Every structure is written in structure tokens, then in C-alpha cells.
C-alpha positions in Angstrom: -43.3 30.3 14.2 -45.4 33.3 15.1 -44.9 35.2 18.4 -48.2 34.0 19.6 -47.2 30.4 19.0 -43.8 30.8 20.7 -45.6 32.1 23.8 -48.1 29.3 23.7 -51.3 31.2 22.6 -54.0 29.5 20.4 -54.9 32.6 18.4 -54.7 32.0 14.6 -53.8 34.9 12.4 -54.8 35.2 8.7 -52.1 35.6 6.1 -53.0 39.3 5.7 -53.7 40.0 9.3 -50.9 41.7 11.2 -49.8 40.3 14.6 -50.8 42.3 17.7 -48.2 44.9 18.6 -47.7 43.4 22.1 -47.4 39.8 21.1 -43.6 39.8 20.8 -43.2 41.6 24.1 -45.6 39.1 25.8 -43.7 36.1 24.3 -40.4 37.6 25.6 -41.9 38.2 29.1 -43.3 34.7 29.4 -40.1 33.0 28.1 -37.9 35.1 30.3 -39.6 34.3 33.6 -37.8 32.3 36.2 -41.0 30.4 37.2 -42.8 28.0 35.0 -46.2 29.4 33.8 -49.2 27.9 32.1 -52.7 29.3 31.6 -56.2 27.8 31.0 -59.3 29.3 29.5 -62.7 28.9 31.2 -63.0 25.4 29.6 -59.7 24.2 31.0 -57.8 24.3 27.7 -54.1 25.2 27.9 -53.5 28.7 26.3 -50.0 29.5 27.5 -46.9 27.5 28.2 -43.5 29.2 28.7 -39.9 27.9 28.4 -39.4 27.3 32.1 -42.4 24.9 32.1 -40.8 23.2 29.1 -37.5 22.9 31.0 -39.2 21.3 34.1 -41.6 18.9 32.4 -40.0 18.5 28.9 -43.3 19.3 27.0 -42.9 22.0 24.4 -45.4 24.8 23.9 -46.4 23.2 20.6 -47.2 20.0 22.5 -48.9 21.6 25.4 -51.0 24.5 24.1 -54.5 23.4 23.0 -54.8 20.4 25.2 -57.7 20.1 27.6 -56.4 19.8 31.1 -53.4 17.8 32.2 -55.0 14.3 32.0 -53.0 11.6 30.3 -49.9 13.7 29.6 -48.9 16.0 32.5 -50.8 14.3 35.3 -51.7 10.7 35.9 -55.2 9.9 34.7 -56.2 8.8 38.2 -55.1 12.2 39.7 -56.3 14.4 36.8 -59.8 15.2 38.0 -58.6 16.3 41.5 -55.7 18.4 40.1 -57.8 20.2 37.5 -60.6 20.8 40.0 -58.1 22.4 42.4 -56.6 24.6 39.6 -59.8 25.7 38.1 -61.3 26.5 41.5 -59.1 29.6 41.5 -61.6 31.2 39.0 -64.2 31.5 41.8 -61.8 32.1 44.7 -60.4 35.5 45.8 -56.6 36.1 45.6 -54.1 33.3 44.9 -54.3 29.7 45.9 -51.2 27.6 46.7 -51.2 23.8 46.0 -48.6 21.0 45.8 -49.0 18.0 43.6 -47.0 15.7 41.2 -46.8 16.4 37.5 -45.5 14.0 34.8 -42.5 14.8 32.7 -42.3 13.9 29.0 -39.9 11.0 29.7 -42.3 9.5 32.2 -40.8 10.8 35.4 -42.6 12.6 38.2 -41.9 16.1 39.6 -43.4 17.4 42.8 -44.3 21.1 42.2 -45.7 24.0 44.2 -48.3 26.0 42.3 -49.8 29.5 42.7 -53.0 30.0 40.7 -55.3 32.9 40.3 -58.3 33.9 38.1 -57.9 35.8 34.8 -60.6 38.3 34.4 -62.2 39.3 31.1 -63.2 42.8 29.9 -66.5 42.4 31.7 -64.8 41.5 34.9 -66.0 37.9 34.9 -63.5 35.0 35.2 -62.1 34.1 31.7 -59.6 31.5 32.8 -56.8 30.7 35.2 -53.1 31.2 35.2 -50.8 28.9 37.1 -47.2 29.6 38.1 -45.2 26.6 39.4 -41.7 25.5 40.4 -40.1 22.4 41.7 -40.7 22.1 45.4 -37.1 21.7 46.4 -36.2 24.9 44.5 -39.1 26.7 46.3 -38.0 25.4 49.6 -34.4 26.5 49.0 -35.7 30.0 48.2 -37.9 30.1 51.3 -35.0 28.9 53.4 -32.8 31.6 52.0 -35.4 34.3 52.7 -36.0 32.9 56.2 -32.3 32.8 56.9 -31.9 36.4 55.8 -34.8 37.6 57.9 -33.5 35.7 61.0 -30.0 37.1 60.6 -31.3 40.7 60.5 -33.8 40.3 63.3 -32.8 37.6 65.8 -29.0 36.9 65.3 -26.8 37.2 68.4 -23.9 38.6 66.3 -23.6 41.6 64.2 -24.6 41.4 60.5 -23.9 44.3 58.1 -24.4 44.4 54.3 -21.8 46.8 52.9 -22.3 48.0 49.3 -19.6 48.3 46.7 -18.8 51.9 48.0 -18.0 50.4 51.4 -21.0 52.0 53.1 -23.5 50.0 55.2 -26.7 49.2 53.3 -28.4 47.0 55.8 -27.6 46.3 59.5 -29.3 44.1 62.1 -30.2 45.2 65.6 -27.1 43.6 67.2 -24.7 45.5 64.8 -26.6 48.7 65.4 -26.1 48.4 69.2 -22.4 47.5 68.7 -21.9 50.6 66.5 -23.8 52.7 69.1 -26.3 54.2 66.6 -29.8 53.4 65.2 -30.4 50.9 62.4 -31.5 53.6 60.0 -29.0 56.2 61.0 -26.1 54.0 60.1 -27.2 53.4 56.5 -25.1 55.0 53.8 -22.6 56.6 56.2 -18.8 56.1 55.6 -17.2 53.7 58.0 -14.8 56.5 59.1 -17.8 58.3 60.7 -18.6 55.2 62.8 -15.1 54.1 63.8 -12.1 56.2 64.8 -9.5 53.5 64.8 -9.3 50.3 62.8 -11.3 51.6 59.9 -8.3 51.3 57.5 -7.9 47.7 58.3 -11.6 47.0 57.9 -11.9 48.8 54.6 -8.9 47.0 53.3 -10.5 43.7 54.2 -13.8 44.6 52.5 -12.0 45.7 49.4 -10.1 42.4 49.3 -13.3 40.4 49.6 -14.9 42.4 46.7 -11.9 41.7 44.5 -10.8 38.2 45.6 -13.6 36.6 47.6 -14.0 35.6 51.2 -10.9 34.9 53.3 -10.4 31.3 54.5 -10.9 32.1 58.2 -12.4 34.8 60.5 -10.2 37.8 61.4 -9.9 39.6 64.7 -9.9 43.3 64.4 -9.4 46.0 67.2 -11.5 49.1 66.5 -12.5 52.2 68.4 -16.2 52.9 68.1 -17.4 56.5 68.3 -20.2 57.1 70.7 -21.7 59.9 72.8 -19.8 58.6 75.9 -16.5 58.7 74.0 -14.5 56.1 72.1 -14.8 52.5 73.1 -12.0 50.1 72.2 -13.5 46.7 71.0 -12.2 43.5 69.4 -14.5 42.1 66.8 -14.0 38.6 65.3 -15.2 39.2 61.7 -16.1 37.0 58.8 -16.8 38.2 55.3 -18.7 36.8 52.2 -18.9 38.4 48.8 -22.4 39.0 47.6 -23.2 38.5 43.8 -26.4 38.8 41.9 -28.0 35.5 41.0 -29.8 37.1 38.1 -26.7 38.0 36.1 -25.0 35.7 33.7 -21.6 36.7 35.2 -21.2 37.4 38.9 -21.8 41.0 39.6 -20.6 42.1 43.1 -23.4 43.6 45.1 -21.3 44.2 48.2 -20.0 42.3 51.1 -21.8 40.5 54.0 -19.9 41.3 57.2 -20.6 39.2 60.2 -18.9 40.0 63.5 -19.0 39.0 67.2 -17.6 41.1 70.1 -14.8 39.1 71.7 -13.3 42.0 73.7 -13.7 40.4 77.1 -12.5 37.0 75.9 -9.4 38.7 74.4 -8.7 40.5 77.6 -8.9 37.3 79.6 -6.7 35.6 77.0 -4.1 38.3 77.1 -4.1 38.4 80.9 -3.7 34.6 81.1 -0.8 34.8 78.6 0.8 37.6 80.6 0.5 35.7 83.9 2.1 32.6 82.2 5.0 34.7 80.9 5.6 36.4 84.2 5.4 33.2 86.1 8.0 31.7 83.7 10.2 34.7 84.2 10.1 34.4 88.0 11.0 30.7 87.6 13.9 31.4 85.2 15.1 34.2 87.5 15.1 32.0 90.5 17.1 29.3 88.7 19.7 31.8 87.4 20.0 33.6 90.8 20.6 30.3 92.5 23.8 30.0 90.6 25.2 33.3 91.7 27.8 33.3 94.4 27.3 37.0 95.3 23.8 37.7 96.8 24.0 41.2 95.3 24.5 39.8 91.9 21.5 37.5 92.5 19.4 40.6 93.2 20.3 42.2 89.9 19.5 38.9 88.1 15.9 39.1 89.5 15.7 42.7 88.4 16.9 42.0 84.8 14.5 39.1 84.3 11.6 41.3 85.6 12.3 44.0 83.1 11.4 41.9 80.0 8.1 43.2 78.7 7.4 45.0 82.0 9.5 48.2 82.2 12.2 50.2 80.5 14.4 51.0 83.6 14.7 49.8 87.2 16.5 51.1 90.3 17.2 49.5 93.7 17.6 51.8 96.6 18.6 50.5 100.0 17.8 52.0 103.4 20.9 53.6 104.9 21.9 51.6 108.0 20.5 48.3 106.7 16.8 48.7 107.5 14.2 51.3 108.4 13.4 51.6 112.0 10.4 52.9 113.8 11.9 56.1 115.2 11.1 59.6 113.9 14.3 60.0 111.9 13.8 60.6 108.2 14.5 57.7 105.9 17.7 58.0 103.9 18.2 55.8 100.8 21.4 54.9 99.0 21.6 53.6 95.4 22.4 49.9 95.3 21.8 49.0 91.6 20.4 50.5 88.4 19.9 49.6 84.8 22.1 51.4 82.2 20.7 54.7 81.2 22.0 54.4 77.6 22.1 51.1 75.6 20.3 48.1 77.0 22.3 45.8 79.3 22.4 44.0 82.6 21.9 46.0 85.8 25.0 47.4 87.5 25.8 47.3 91.2 27.0 50.6 92.5 29.4 49.3 95.2 29.1 48.3 98.8 28.8 51.8 100.1 26.4 53.0 97.5 25.7 56.6 96.5 23.2 58.5 98.5 20.1 59.7 96.6 18.6 63.0 97.5 14.9 62.4 97.0 12.7 65.4 97.8 10.0 65.1 100.4 7.0 63.2 99.1 9.0 61.3 96.5 7.3 58.0 95.5 10.2 55.9 96.7 10.1 57.5 100.2 6.3 57.1 100.3 6.8 53.4 99.5 9.2 52.9 102.4 7.1 54.8 104.8 3.9 53.0 103.9 5.6 49.6 103.4 3.5 49.2 100.3 3.5 49.8 96.6 3.2 53.3 95.1 2.3 54.2 91.5 3.0 57.6 89.8 2.6 59.1 86.3 3.5 62.4 84.8 0.1 62.8 83.2 -0.7 64.2 79.7 1.6 67.1 79.6 4.2 68.4 77.1 7.4 66.5 76.4 9.4 69.2 78.1 7.2 69.0 81.2 7.6 65.2 81.2 11.4 65.5 81.2 11.2 68.0 84.0 8.9 65.7 86.0 11.3 62.7 85.6 14.5 64.8 86.3 13.1 66.3 89.4 12.6 62.8 90.8 16.1 61.8 89.7 14.9 59.3 87.2 16.0 58.9 83.5 14.5 61.8 81.5 12.4 59.5 79.3 10.5 58.1 82.3 6.7 58.8 82.3 5.3 56.1 84.6 6.7 54.7 87.9 6.0 51.9 90.2 7.8 51.5 93.6 7.7 48.3 95.5 9.0 47.9 99.1 11.8 45.5 99.8 11.0 43.6 103.1 12.6 40.6 104.6 12.3 39.1 108.1 9.9 41.8 109.1 12.2 44.7 108.2 12.1 47.2 105.4 15.4 47.0 103.5 14.7 49.5 100.7 12.6 50.0 97.5 12.8 48.8 93.9 11.5 51.3 91.3 10.3 50.3 87.8 10.0 53.0 85.2 8.2 53.1 81.8 8.6 55.5 78.9 5.9 57.2 76.9 5.5 54.3 74.5 4.0 52.2 77.3 0.8 52.4 79.3 0.8 53.3 83.0 1.2 50.6 85.7 -2.0 48.8 86.8 -2.9 46.9 90.0 -1.8 43.6 88.3 1.6 45.2 87.6 2.0 46.1 91.2 1.3 42.5 92.2 4.0 41.3 89.9 6.5 44.0 91.1 5.8 42.9 94.7 6.7 39.2 93.8 9.9 40.4 92.3 10.6 42.7 95.3 10.3 39.7 97.7 13.0 37.9 95.8 15.3 40.9 95.6 14.8 41.6 99.3 15.8 38.0 100.2 19.0 38.4 98.2 19.9 41.7 99.8 19.2 40.4 103.2 21.4 37.4 102.6 24.1 39.8 101.3 23.8 41.8 104.6 24.1 38.6 106.7 27.1 37.5 104.6 28.8 40.9 105.3 28.5 40.5 109.1 30.1 37.1 109.1 
């Protein structure tokens, strides 16, 4: 079969006449198209019919080329006149025309197709025929939906969408993602993720590499990252989903990159963490109260409250009592004696230092003394200094040398100040916040009640 016949042309070549040089290329182009294509001359005779048209309708090029119009074979006779008039009207109309109508398959079925037709001009510029590209309506609608979805994601989506290429560099970002990254949509393209994120980039790149190799994970992942910005680094939590992108034009899947969709859930995570922390602390207070109720010695009950409070809250704790039982309202300086302390070495229960206690020589302005004088909580931190200076800071305040942050809560019962409880954190923890002070005050109330009961018991 000649190349012109394979592509559906009606040209007849003599035995000694060579085929046109471009006929093989034209046949390959027509047969390789994803859309069905047919063409008509000025009289409405079919001149071209490619393989996709054969796949959709079942009529081969040999059966289609040379027929006049679609009547009686590709269109019902009753509809043929209207269909042909709409197709051939493209010869006189500018641009392309789009129509939808039903065509007949070779086995008698009907297929609803969407067509795009346009005039074919001759050498003199006059219409010489019409070409018509068509596809099944459902396939066209699926394509349009895919395009519409893509455009909506990159314009109107309320979550970040980033297309990352195989080199793990952003190729396309939507407006939401650009705002989250703190940079313009065009400025982010092609830049390494390490230039956009200071922390969490290794985890993100590992996830992207996994998706390229293995496919999408079964569930979204929550990642904490630090975004570089002109105002400094911003710590954010992004709930991320990933999909692998592959070319639909290749016989075997060829990875084009990864579609990364994320939503900022930082505030929700903070609320969730705070709620979990409150539940844990409330449970600790409840457990401490039950354990302290079983102690015969009120002083031991005070250390039970202290030990339960330390879990997840601080590294060390101290209880200092006011010398004489309670602080008065005279001008005499407050003196504190050590009542209990956590072990300085290996972890263990808090230790009572005896009935008399050891006096502590706190310098003027010490946080514990301020706490007693104000009858309120006091927070203190060494600040970002060298490790040597941190040890000096803690030692000068008579705290364990690894202490970096301190929180002092006053011990009050029956309207009197009995002492102060001090919670200490090392460099591996963050400084105390206002919510921590509230918890410390709750613990201090229970310790103060135990110490007050101990004092009452000692006078009887």
C-alpha cells in the first residue's frame, strides 16, 4: 500500500512516477496524531482518514477515503445533510468552528464526538476543502476538566501547590505557596529548596526523592520547617501530600517531577500541643494529689508534689522555706533555708534536708528573694552566652551548674508566705513561659498546704 493510501489520500501514482518526497512523513504525522482527523475537498469527498479516526469509528482509510460526505455510513441519513452543512461551512468562516454531533461506528453503534473544523486554502488562497479533527466527547471533557483543575489549583487554591522537577527544584508554584515561602512566584522557580528553607529541608527532599522512586505515600505528612524571610526565620508546620507526575505521552511512565500540596497547620498544631500539655499536667496534679494523700509525713507529701511536677517540666527543683515559719510585714530582710531539693547527680526522688534545714545565702536581688518579696512568680534566664558564663551564672545563684532557665513560685497558705519553690531547666529546654508559671503556681499551692500542715503538726 502506498504512503498516500495509508494516510488516506486519493492521489493515484503511475508505475513509473515516484512518490512525493513528503508523503511518508505526512502519513506518519497523520497516523501518529492523538486526535482523529479527516479532510474533505471542496466537493465534500473524503481525502484523508487517520488511524485514530479508524480506532474511534472502526472504518479503515481504504473504506473511508473517496466517499462523498458521511451519509449512509458514518452519519444517519436523516442527519447527514445538517452535519455536512455544518462541516463544509468552515470553508467560508474565519478561524475554527466547534460542533458536537453523533457519528456511526462500523458495527452500528453511535459515538458522540466534538469536532474542530477549519478551511484548507489552495495555492491561490481560495478554499480548497475542510479538515476536521474530532474526539469522543467524554475524552475531551476529561481533558478540559484536567486543564481546568490545573488552572484552578495554580490560581485559586487555598493551599500551597508546588510542582517540583526531577532535580528537586520548584518548576511551578501557585500564589498561596509563594506567600507561604515569602517570595514571588517567578523568583522561586529553579532555586534549590535549601535557599528557601533553613530547617526541615532534608526531610522534605527525602520525601520528594521517595515519591519519585516509589510513588505517593498513603497519607499526608506533617513537616516542621523554618522559612527564610526578610524578617527572619519563621517556624511553620505544613501538612503535605505528594503525587508523582508522569508523562502521558510516553509508552513507559517517565517521571516529570512531584506535585507537592501543603497546608499551613501551625496554629492548629500549637493548639493541639497546648491541649495535650494541659491534659498531661492536669493528670500529673491528680496523680500527685492521690500519692500525697497516702503520705503520713506532710514534708514527704510536699516532695511527692515536687517530683510529679518535674516530669516533662523541669530538670531540677528546690524548696526554700522562710526562716521562722513565714515572712512578716516588717522591714527585716527575708532569710530562706533549704527544705528539699532534687538530686544533683543521677535522677531520683527529691530529698528532705531535715527539720532545721540549711540556710541559703542568696545575694540581694536573687530571683527566689524577689519571689518572696513580691508574693508572685519570677522567671529568669542566663541568655545566649558562652557555656562558661552560663555555669558562672548558675553557680552565682547557688543552682546546679547546668541550669540555664529558672522559675520561682511563691509558697502561700492561710494568707502567709511560707517560702518559694524553684524549677530549673538546662540548655536543652526552652525558657519558661507564662503558661509554665501558671502550672508552677498550681504545684506551689499544693506544696504550701503540705508545708503548712507540717508546721501545724510540729506545734501540736
